[in-house]
C-alpha positions as CSV (number, residue, x, y, z in Angstrom):
1,M,-6.6,-9.8,-12.4
2,R,-8.8,-9.7,-9.2
3,L,-6.2,-11.6,-7.3
4,A,-3.6,-9.5,-8.2
5,L,-5.2,-6.3,-7.1
6,T,-6.6,-7.8,-3.8
7,V,-3.3,-9.3,-2.7
8,V,-0.4,-7.3,-4.1
9,P,-1.2,-3.8,-3.3
10,P,-2.0,-4.5,0.3
11,L,1.5,-6.2,0.7
12,V,3.3,-3.2,-0.7
13,G,1.3,-0.6,1.0
14,V,2.1,-2.4,4.4
15,F,5.8,-2.5,3.5
16,L,6.0,1.1,2.2
17,I,4.2,2.2,5.6
18,G,6.3,-0.1,7.7
19,Q,9.8,1.3,6.2
20,A,8.4,4.8,6.4
21,V,7.7,4.4,10.1
22,V,11.1,2.8,10.9
23,A,12.7,5.7,9.0
24,S,10.6,8.2,10.6
25,I,11.9,6.9,14.1
26,G,15.6,7.9,13.0
27,G,14.3,11.3,12.1
28,D,14.0,11.0,8.4
29,I,10.3,11.6,7.7
30,R,9.4,10.5,4.2
31,R,5.8,11.6,3.5
32,W,5.6,10.2,0.0
33,E,6.2,6.7,1.4
34,F,3.3,7.1,3.6
35,V,1.1,8.5,0.9
36,L,2.2,5.8,-1.5
37,G,1.6,3.2,1.0
38,A,-1.9,4.4,1.9
39,V,-3.0,4.5,-2.1
40,C,-1.7,1.1,-2.3
41,L,-3.9,0.0,0.3
42,C,-6.9,2.1,-1.2
43,L,-6.3,0.0,-4.4
44,T,-7.5,-3.1,-2.5
45,A,-10.9,-1.6,-2.6
46,A,-10.7,-1.2,-6.4
47,G,-9.8,-4.8,-6.8
48,R,-13.2,-5.6,-5.2
49,L,-14.8,-3.6,-8.0
50,V,-13.2,-5.9,-10.9
51,P,-15.7,-8.6,-11.7
52,E,-14.6,-12.2,-11.5
53,G,-14.4,-13.9,-14.6
């Protein structure tokens, strides 16, 4: 469980933010992708709070 919370959300967050940056270059600003990406990156801290076991 801890591994899933520390590896998957950052990858998803980086992907979403990267996709939003590429879309914003074309003029289509997707704020929800930036926010969702930031939330996914913050879940990494939550993964560190889960006890190993």
